[in-house]
N, C-alpha and C positions, 0 to 999 in steps of 0.2 A: 504493500500500500504506500509506504513512505518512498516517494520518488525524489528525483533531484530538485524538482520545483519546490516541494515542501521543505527539503533540506536547506535550500537557499533562504527561504523565508525564516526558518528557525535559526539558522546561523546568523542572519542579519539581526534578529532580536537579541540573541545571546551576545554578539559582539557589541551591539549598542549598549546593552546593560553593563558589559565589561568596562567600557570607557566611561560610563556614567558613575559606576560604583568605584572601580579601581581596587587594587589590592589582591585580586584573585590570581592564583597561579594558573598556568596554561592547562595543567591537568584538571584543576577544579572547573575551569570553563568548559573543557571538553566533556567532563562528567555531567555538567549542567545541560549541555546540548543534547546528549543522548537520553537524559531523563526527560527533557522536553519532547523529544521525538517519541519516546515510549508513551507519554501522556496523549499524544495525538492518536496513537493506535488504540489506547484505552477508550478514547472518545468514540472512535469508529465502532468498537464493539458495543458500547453503551447505546449508541443511536440505533444500531440493529436491534438490540434488546428492547428499545422503546416501542418498536412496532409490535413486538410480542406482548408487551404489557398492555397496549391498547386492545389487542385481541382478547386478552384475559379479562380485562375490565368489561368489555362488551359481553363476554360470556357470563360473567358474574351478574351483570344486570339482568340477563335472561333468567338466571336461577332465582334472583330476588323476586322477579315478577311472578314466577310460578309458585313461589312460597307464600304469597299474600293470602290473607284470609279469604278474600273474595276476588280472585284474579279475573281479568277480562278474558274474552275468547282469544284475543291476540296474544296475551301473556301466556296462555296455556298452549297456544299453537304458534310459537314464534317462527319467523323466517330464519333459518340457520345458515343461510348462504354465507354470511360474513364470517362467522366463527368457524365454519367448515371450509373456508377458503384454503385451497391446496397449497398455495405458496406460503402463507403465514404459518400453517401447520408444519410445513417442512422446516421453516426457519426456527420455529419453536423447538423442534426436535434436533436441531443442528448440534452435533457433538463438539465441534471446534468452538462454537460460541459458548456453549455451556461450560466447557473445560476452562476457557480463558476467564470467564467471569467468576468462576469458582476459585481459581488460583489467585486472582487479584482481589477477591472479596468485594466485588463491585455489583451494585444493583440500583434499581429505582425504588427500593423498599420504603424509603422515608419521603417519597413524593406522591403519596396516594391521591391527595386532592388535585394536584396537577394532572396526574394520569386521568382522573375522572373528568376534569374539565376538558382536556384534550380529546378524550373519547367522545364526549357529548358534542363537541364541535364537529367531529368527523361524522358522527351518526346523524347529525342534522344537516349535513351538506348535500349539495346536488350530486357530487361525485358518488357518495354512498347511496343515495336514492336511486340514481340511474343504474347502479350495479345491482341493487337488491330487486329492482323491478324488471330486470332482464327476463325476457320470455324463455330463452333457451338456457339450458343448464350450462354454467360457465365452464370452459375448459381451463387447463393450467395456464395458458397464455393470458387469458382474460383475468384470472385470479392474480397473476403476477403483475399485470398492467394496472389493475386498480390500486394495488399497494404502491406502485411507482407514483401514481397520481396523488395518492394520499400523502406520501412522503414529500413530494414537491410542493403540494398545496398547504400542508398543515405542520410540517416538521422543519422543512428546509428554511422557510422564512417565518420564524416564530420568535417574537421578541421575548416571550415568557421563557422559552427554552434558553435563549441567549443569556437572560438574566440569571437563570439557574446555573448555567455552566460557568458564568463569570464568578458567581458566588462560590462555586465548588472548587474551581482551580484557575489560578491566574494564567496558566499555560494555555487555556482554551479560549482566551480573548479573541485571537485572530485565526483560530483553527477551524471553526465550524464550517465556513464556506467551502474550504478545501475538502474537509472530511465528508461533507454532504455529497460532493461529486463522487467520492469513493463508495459511499453507501448506495447511491443510485446505480453505479456501475455494478455493484455486487448484486443488487436486485435483478438486473438484466442478465447476469451470468447464471442465475439459478436454473437448474435442470432437474425435472422430476425424477429422472433416472438415477440421480445421485443420492436421493433420499437424505438421511441424516448425516451422510458422509460428504455432502456438498462442501467443497473447499471455499473458504472465505479468502479474502486477500491476505497475503502474508504481511508480517510487520514491515519488512523492507521489500521494495519492488524488485530488486535484484541483489545478487551477492556482493556486487561492488559498491552498493549504496553506502554502507557504513564507512568504508575507506574514503569515499568521496566526501562524506560529511567531516570526517576526521581531518583530512588533508586541507580541505577548503578552510576550515576554522583555523587550523594552526598556521597555514601560509598567510592568511589574512592578517593575523596578529603579529607573527614573528617577522614578517617582511613589511610591516607598516611604514617604516621610514622610507624604504625604497619606493613603495607605491605612492606614498604621499608626495615624494619629490617629483615623481612623474606627473602626478595630478597638478601640482603647483606650476610645473613648467608649461602646462597646456591649458591653464584657466585664463583665457583671454580677457583682459580688462577687469580681472577680479583679483582682489587681495585674498590669497588662499586662506588666510586666518579668519576671513569672514564667511567662508563657505560653510553652509549648515553641516553639522556633524553627521546627520543622516545621509546627506548627499555624499560626503566624504567617505563614509563607510560603504555605501553602495558601490562607489567607484573603486574603492580599495578591494572589495570582494571581487568585483568584475576583473580587475587586474590579476588578483590571486588565481582566479579560475583560468584566465587566459594564459598565464605563465605556467601553471601547475598541471594542466590537463591537455596535453597535445592532441588527444583524440577528439576533443570537443571543438567544433569550428568556432572561430571568433564571432561570426555573425550570430550563432546560437547564443553564446554567452552574453553578447551585447543586448540582444532582444530580450533575454530573460531579465536582465537587470533594469532595462528601460521600463518593462512592465511592472517590476517591483516598485520603481520610483513613482509610478502613477498612483500607487496606493499608500506609499509610506513617506512621501515627501511632499513638497509644495507643488502647486500647479505648474510652475515654470521649471521645475527640477528636471523633468524628463528631457527637454530640449537642451538644457545646460549640460546635463550628464552625457547626453548623446554627442554633443559637439566636443566636449573635453575628451571623452574616450576615443572618439573617431580620430581626433588629431593625435592622440597618444599612440594609438595602434599604427597609424601611418608612419609616424616617426620611428617607432620600434622596428617596423618592417624595413624601413629604409636603412636603418643602422644594423640590420641582420641580428637583432636581439630577440626576434620573435620567430620561432621556427614553425610557422603555420602558413598554409597556403590559402586558407579561406577566411 
């Protein structure tokens, strides 16, 4: 799950905190980075489990209705399409999800009122009504698709969830939007033939990802003077001491990646950090960073200090 894009974002946050606080050793900063990445994977699993909790809450509501002293006809004969949804039952039985949450001792157990509120919103929605009123018996694809819609409509953009996550962990402040995309990707990957053994996304996207994270962080910090000298030499009409710290760190990281990872094209690295600048710095930062890095790369190539062709 954790890809280079998320690693770049996490590294930026950790390096920024390193310069703000000061005093931490490089080993301590690296430990903090990997802890932060682990928390992102924890969030991924918790958001998958949140869908299961909604299903269980809806199921409990049916049981309560049947247990009333004088239940209505609808309460005695409920439509079970939602709680018998094939996708959500498969997710509920997923061995990997259950094992992870058990090992980490994580759950939504202390958020009952929130789960009830979220469930009621979903049960009163047009998405739910359209699904429940379907004439034909839903197949697995339809069952999976309705949960993709539910996630996108009620979980992906939910201020209450964002508040809960921020209250629970400072590491999740900026994670949810990225992790949401991984959850939606996971929903689409589910196959009924895999049953409870359906593979979720792994913690790291590939075996090289941890080394990418480690080297990017260390090179950014240990070679700071070198990279900042390059930045200062190409900040046209700017006093380098007045460049925003976030802009400096973004350019510092970009240069660390360009120098340290020969297999990654320069254009890819530049585009990644320009996108980051759009979200983490000022409105004018992207064009400023683009001009500075472009000039720096051209100069480095002309001086044969950059062994890349792209």
